[in-house]
C-alpha positions in Angstrom: 116.4 79.1 74.8 119.3 81.5 75.2 119.5 84.6 73.0 122.2 87.2 72.2 120.2 89.7 74.4 120.4 87.6 77.5 122.4 89.1 80.4 123.8 87.9 83.7 124.7 90.4 86.5 126.5 89.7 89.7 126.9 92.4 92.4 128.7 92.2 95.7 128.9 95.3 97.8 130.3 95.7 101.3 130.5 98.7 103.6 132.1 99.1 107.0 131.0 102.4 108.6 131.4 104.2 111.9 128.6 106.6 112.7 128.8 109.3 115.3 125.6 110.5 116.9 124.2 112.6 119.7 122.3 111.1 122.6 118.8 112.1 123.5 118.8 115.7 124.7 122.6 115.7 124.6 123.7 117.7 121.5 127.4 117.8 122.5 127.8 114.1 123.2 130.1 112.0 121.0 128.6 108.5 120.8 129.4 106.2 117.9 128.3 102.8 116.5 129.7 100.5 113.8 127.7 99.1 110.9 128.8 96.4 108.5 126.6 95.6 105.5 127.1 93.1 102.7 124.7 93.0 99.6 125.0 90.1 97.2 122.8 90.1 94.1 122.5 87.7 91.1 120.2 88.6 88.2 119.4 86.8 84.9 117.6 88.7 82.1 116.1 86.8 79.2 114.7 88.5 76.1 113.1 86.9 73.0 110.3 87.7 70.5 107.6 86.3 72.8 108.4 87.6 76.3 111.0 89.2 78.7 111.8 87.4 81.9 114.0 88.3 84.8 115.1 86.1 87.7 116.8 87.7 90.8 118.4 86.4 93.9 119.5 88.7 96.7 121.0 88.5 100.2 121.6 91.4 102.5 123.3 91.0 105.9 123.7 93.7 108.5 125.8 93.7 111.7 125.5 96.7 114.0 127.3 97.3 117.3 127.2 100.2 119.8 129.9 100.1 122.4 128.0 102.7 124.4 124.9 100.5 124.6 122.5 103.3 123.6 121.4 101.2 120.6 121.1 97.5 120.7 123.2 95.0 118.9 121.6 94.0 115.5 122.3 91.0 113.4 119.9 90.7 110.5 119.5 89.0 107.2 117.1 89.5 104.3 116.9 86.8 101.6 114.9 87.5 98.4 114.0 85.7 95.2 111.9 87.1 92.4 110.7 86.1 88.9 109.0 88.6 86.6 107.8 88.0 83.1 106.4 90.5 80.6 104.4 89.3 77.6 103.3 91.9 74.9 100.0 91.3 73.0 99.1 93.6 70.2 101.1 96.8 69.5 100.5 98.7 72.7 99.3 96.1 75.2 101.2 93.9 77.7 100.6 91.7 80.7 103.1 91.2 83.5 103.2 88.4 86.1 105.6 88.3 89.1 106.4 85.8 91.9 108.4 87.0 94.9 109.6 85.4 98.1 111.3 87.3 101.0 112.6 86.1 104.4 113.6 88.7 107.0 115.5 87.4 110.0 116.4 89.4 113.1 118.6 87.6 115.6 119.7 88.8 119.0 116.9 89.3 121.6 114.2 89.6 118.9 115.0 86.2 117.4 112.1 86.1 114.9 111.7 85.6 111.2 109.0 87.0 108.8 108.4 85.2 105.5 106.5 86.9 102.7 105.2 85.4 99.4 103.5 87.3 96.7 101.9 86.8 93.3 101.0 89.8 91.2 99.5 90.4 87.7 99.5 93.7 85.9 97.9 94.7 82.6 98.7 97.6 80.4 96.5 98.8 77.5 96.9 101.8 75.3 94.5 103.1 72.7 95.9 106.1 71.0 95.5 108.9 73.6 94.2 106.7 76.4 96.2 104.4 78.7 94.5 102.0 81.1 96.5 100.0 83.8 95.2 97.4 86.2 97.0 95.2 88.7 96.2 92.7 91.4 98.6 91.4 94.1 98.1 88.5 96.6 100.4 88.4 99.6 100.8 85.5 102.0 102.6 86.1 105.4 104.0 83.7 108.0 102.9 86.1 110.8 99.8 87.8 109.4 96.6 87.0 107.5 96.8 86.9 103.7 95.7 89.9 101.7 94.6 90.8 98.2 95.3 94.4 97.0 95.0 96.1 93.7 95.3 99.3 91.6 93.6 100.8 88.6 94.7 103.9 86.8 93.8 105.8 83.6 95.5 108.6 81.6 94.0 110.5 78.7 95.8 113.1 76.5 93.6 115.8 75.1 94.0 117.3 71.7 95.4 120.5 73.3 98.3 118.5 74.8 97.2 118.3 78.4 97.0 114.9 80.1 94.4 114.0 82.6 95.0 111.1 85.1 93.3 109.3 87.9 94.0 106.3 90.0 92.6 104.2 92.9 94.6 101.7 94.9 94.6 99.5 98.1 97.6 98.5 100.0 98.7 96.5 103.1 101.6 97.5 105.3 102.9 95.1 107.9 104.8 96.1 111.1 108.5 95.3 111.3 110.0 92.6 113.5 111.4 95.4 115.7 107.9 96.9 116.1 106.5 93.5 117.0 109.2 91.9 119.2 111.6 94.5 120.7 111.7 93.9 124.4 111.3 97.6 125.2 109.2 99.1 122.4 107.7 96.1 120.6 104.1 95.0 120.7 103.2 91.6 119.3 99.5 92.6 119.1 100.2 95.3 116.4 98.3 94.5 113.2 99.1 95.7 109.6 97.8 98.9 108.1 95.0 98.8 105.6 95.3 101.6 103.1 93.0 103.1 100.4 94.3 105.9 98.2 93.0 108.2 95.4 94.8 110.5 93.1 93.6 112.8 90.3 95.8 115.1 88.3 96.7 117.0 85.1 99.9 117.4 83.3 100.5 120.4 81.0 103.8 120.6 79.2 106.5 120.0 81.9 104.2 120.7 84.9 102.2 118.1 86.7 99.6 118.9 89.4 97.7 116.4 91.4 95.4 115.9 94.4 95.8 112.9 96.7 94.0 111.3 99.6 95.0 108.3 101.7 92.7 106.7 104.3 94.6 104.3 106.6 92.9 101.9 109.0 95.1 100.8 112.0 97.9 103.2 111.2 101.1 101.9 112.9 102.3 104.4 115.5 103.2 104.2 119.2 101.6 104.6 122.6 102.8 107.9 124.3 102.3 106.4 127.7 104.1 103.0 127.3 106.2 104.1 124.3 105.4 100.8 122.7 104.3 100.3 119.1 100.5 100.6 118.8 97.9 101.0 116.1 96.2 104.3 115.9 92.5 103.7 116.6 90.0 104.3 113.7 90.7 105.6 110.3 93.5 108.2 109.8 93.3 110.6 106.8 96.1 112.3 104.9 95.3 114.5 101.9 96.8 117.3 100.0 98.2 118.3 96.7 101.5 118.0 94.8 103.1 120.0 92.0 106.1 119.0 89.9 108.0 121.0 87.3 110.7 119.2 85.4 112.5 120.5 82.4 115.9 121.0 80.7 117.8 123.3 78.5 119.4 121.5 75.6 121.6 118.7 77.0 123.6 120.9 79.4 121.2 121.9 82.1 118.2 120.3 83.8 116.0 121.0 86.8 113.2 119.6 88.9 111.0 121.2 91.6 108.6 119.1 93.7 106.2 120.8 96.1 103.8 118.9 98.5 101.2 120.6 100.6 99.5 118.6 103.3 96.0 119.9 103.7 94.8 117.4 106.3 96.7 114.8 108.4 94.5 113.6 111.3 93.8 110.4 113.2 90.4 108.8 113.7 89.6 111.3 116.5 90.5 114.3 114.3 93.7 115.0 116.2 96.8 116.0 114.2 99.2 113.2 113.2 102.8 114.0 114.4 105.9 114.3 112.2 103.9 115.1 109.0 105.2 118.3 107.6 102.7 120.8 106.3 104.7 121.5 103.2 107.9 120.1 101.6 109.8 121.6 98.7 112.5 119.7 96.9 114.7 121.4 94.3 117.4 119.9 92.1 119.6 121.4 89.3 121.8 119.2 87.2 124.6 120.6 85.0 126.6 118.7 82.4 129.6 120.8 81.3 131.2 117.9 79.5 130.1 114.4 78.4 132.0 113.0 81.4 131.2 115.4 84.1 128.0 115.9 86.0 127.5 118.6 88.8 124.4 118.7 90.9 122.9 121.1 93.4 119.9 120.0 95.5 117.9 121.5 98.3 115.0 120.6 100.6 112.7 122.9 102.6 110.5 121.5 105.3 107.6 123.6 106.7 105.8 123.4 110.0 106.1 119.9 111.5 104.7 119.0 114.9 106.3 116.6 117.4 106.2 115.9 121.1 108.8 116.6 123.7 108.7 113.6 126.0 111.4 114.9 128.4 108.6 116.9 130.1 105.5 115.5 131.8 102.9 115.8 130.4 104.6 115.9 127.0 104.6 119.3 125.2 104.1 120.0 121.5 107.1 121.3 119.6 107.8 122.3 116.0 110.8 120.7 114.2 110.2 122.2 110.8 111.1 125.5 109.0 114.5 124.2 107.9 116.3 124.3 104.6 119.1 121.8 103.8 121.4 122.0 100.7 123.7 119.4 99.2 126.2 119.1 96.3 127.4 116.2 94.2 129.8 115.8 91.3 130.3 112.6 89.2 133.1 112.0 86.7 133.4 109.1 84.3 137.0 108.2 83.8 136.1 105.5 81.4 133.3 103.1 80.6 134.3 101.0 83.5 135.5 103.4 86.1 133.7 106.5 87.6 134.2 108.6 90.7 132.0 110.9 92.8 132.2 113.6 95.5 129.2 114.5 97.6 128.5 117.0 100.3 125.4 116.8 102.4 124.1 119.6 104.6 126.4 122.1 102.9 125.7 125.0 105.3 125.9 122.7 108.4 122.4 123.4 109.5 121.3 122.1 113.0 117.9 120.5 112.8 115.9 117.5 114.0 113.7 115.1 112.0 112.8 113.4 115.3 112.7 115.8 118.3 115.5 115.3 120.7 117.9 113.7 118.2 120.1 115.9 116.0 120.8 114.9 112.4 124.2 114.8 110.7 125.9 118.1 110.2 128.0 118.9 107.1 129.1 115.5 105.7 131.5 114.7 102.8 131.8 111.5 100.8 134.3 110.4 98.1 133.9 107.2 96.1 135.0 105.2 93.1 132.9 102.7 91.2 134.4 100.0 88.9 132.5 97.8 86.5 134.0 94.7 85.0 
């Protein structure tokens, strides 16, 4: 039965972009590609005294062309449908169930489709200072074996105000259609990753510190000889610690610092995993001089990060880290329906590479207007 709180949202977003890029080991080249994207979304929210239910339907289409031929033509579609319902029981308890369906299609020379179906159930319980959360998820795939994964987490707040937390989870990551079926780099024998993860932490006031460990069987990587997608043999391990400080001063100024230190990132043979930075620091400051204006400054520092230079034989190890990138953003609300923004990425025009041999974008500026009806 419909209620006054029910809501229907329709979103259609289109973008038509031309992207310039450098070729491999050609930092002064001027290649470009076009990318057309359309996102259509329909959502229905229902709220009553018994439960909250949301139904979503989404379609994303992407068309990419490169007149230089360095990247292949891409025509892809992702169709999604989801139903999620939350039912409270008691004052501080709730159960949530969700059904999801997703079909990913890649045309052109790949010409394959992956269909995913999932059923998940999550439970939330709170007894005064203790919160317990459990969830189970069953996934069925058209190209892979079905899988059951889950998570359990607990938080407890001490009388002194500190909060202790711990969690354990399993996950399943499937390879993409490109990783499976691309004629040059794909490998149809690639299997999904099986992941187990642990995390323990403490939060004191506005500071959170945690230790994490991920153990991944059949990590998806690539063969350095054939350059095709391949599973890394054995069990890979990634572990380290994180620290987050988030706070604000009145309603005018807020900030957040995120620091991650990777203590260990090795494959089943104990060899270092490539492209995993030793440390990453994210910093963000938000300033609200008026109720309508928001100004933001953000920065990212990447520490040591190993990669391979495959232009030599045998390949040599290189370091693509030790770089700091800064960006700016400003948002202004003209009215309840119309807002605008200005954004600058890589403010100081730093030259760096996330993937060795391929330069990232230099200083980039964006201007936009958003209207709601």
